[in-house]
C-alpha positions in Angstrom: -23.1 -4.5 15.6 -20.6 -2.7 16.6 -16.5 -4.1 16.2 -16.7 -4.1 19.7 -19.8 -6.5 20.0 -18.1 -8.7 16.8 -14.8 -8.4 19.0 -16.9 -10.1 21.6 -18.3 -12.6 20.7 -15.4 -13.7 18.8 -13.8 -14.5 22.3 -16.8 -17.6 23.2 -15.2 -19.1 19.7 -11.9 -19.7 22.3 -9.7 -19.8 18.5 -7.2 -17.4 20.0 -5.7 -15.1 23.0 -5.7 -12.2 22.0 -8.8 -9.9 19.9 -8.4 -6.3 18.6 -10.9 -4.5 17.0 -8.8 -2.1 14.5 -5.1 -2.5 15.7 -3.2 -5.1 16.8 -1.9 -3.1 19.5 1.8 -4.4 20.6 1.3 -6.9 17.8 0.8 -10.3 20.1 1.4 -13.0 18.0 -1.7 -15.5 19.0 -4.0 -12.4 17.8 -7.6 -11.6 16.5 -7.4 -8.2 14.7 -11.7 -7.4 13.7 -12.3 -4.9 11.2 -14.5 -2.7 9.0 -15.4 -5.8 5.8 -15.1 -4.4 2.5 -19.9 -4.3 2.2 -21.1 -4.4 -1.4 -24.4 -3.1 -2.5 -27.6 -2.2 -1.1 -28.6 -1.5 2.0 -30.6 -3.7 3.7 -34.2 -2.1 3.2 -37.9 -3.8 3.4 -40.7 -2.0 1.9 -42.0 1.0 4.1 -38.7 1.4 5.8 -36.4 0.7 8.3 -38.8 -0.2 10.6 -39.6 -2.9 8.9 -36.6 -4.4 7.6 -35.7 -7.0 10.1 -31.9 -8.0 9.3 -28.9 -6.4 8.6 -25.8 -7.3 7.2 -22.1 -6.5 8.4 -19.1 -6.6 6.1 -16.7 -8.4 8.9 -13.0 -8.6 7.8 -10.4 -10.9 10.0 -6.5 -10.6 10.6 -5.3 -14.0 12.2 -1.6 -13.1 13.4 0.0 -16.3 15.0 3.2 -16.6 14.8 6.5 -17.7 13.4 6.2 -22.0 12.1 3.5 -21.1 8.4 2.2 -24.2 9.0 0.7 -23.6 13.1 -0.5 -20.4 11.5 -2.4 -21.7 8.5 -3.9 -25.3 11.2 -5.1 -22.3 12.9 -6.4 -20.4 10.8 -8.7 -23.9 9.0 -9.5 -24.0 12.5 -11.0 -19.9 12.5 -12.9 -20.7 9.5 -13.9 -23.9 9.9 -16.5 -22.5 13.3 -17.0 -19.7 11.8 -18.0 -21.6 8.1 -21.2 -23.2 10.7 -22.8 -20.1 12.4 -26.0 -19.6 12.2 -28.2 -18.2 15.0 -26.7 -17.6 18.3 -26.5 -14.7 19.8 -24.6 -12.5 20.7 -25.2 -10.2 23.4 -27.9 -8.8 22.5 -27.8 -9.3 19.4 -29.0 -12.3 17.7 -26.8 -13.9 14.1 -28.7 -16.3 11.8 -25.4 -17.4 9.3 -22.0 -15.6 8.5 -21.4 -15.2 4.5 -18.1 -15.8 3.3 -17.4 -14.4 1.5 -14.0 -15.9 0.3 -13.5 -19.8 -0.5 -10.6 -20.2 2.4 -8.3 -17.7 4.9 -6.1 -16.1 3.1 -3.2 -15.9 3.4 -1.2 -12.9 3.0 2.8 -13.2 4.2 4.5 -12.1 7.4 4.4 -9.2 9.5 7.6 -7.2 9.5 9.0 -9.6 12.4 7.9 -12.5 10.7 5.1 -13.4 12.7 2.3 -15.2 9.3 -0.4 -13.8 9.1 -4.0 -14.8 7.0 -7.1 -12.9 6.1 -10.3 -14.1 6.8 -13.3 -11.8 4.8 -17.3 -12.4 5.4 -20.4 -10.6 5.6 -22.7 -11.8 9.1 -26.3 -10.9 8.7 -28.1 -10.7 11.7 -31.9 -9.1 13.8 -32.2 -5.3 14.2 
């Protein structure tokens, strides 16, 4: 599952106005950036090899780049978190997402960028069918 596919699926949650992969172009407010997460552990491999593995895991890190109001940004981050934590058994384009495993206990505030826009990070592992 690619970052572009994840970005396109996130759009269906209607959590932001702008969505990016890899980097935030022009730093528009009310944006979500989709990045590679930090993978840990071993690859998913069933007995008999890859052809017998029914699912895979994708580590994802989201950057919520919102506005200059800390409370509004925190509220937007919590709203996105609440939507993500409930995800299970949904189709995302050609992929089927079994569920998301949150790897942090809550959205992580990372302060502001150079122009004073507040940001939060949400990390999770996305389990999807091969």
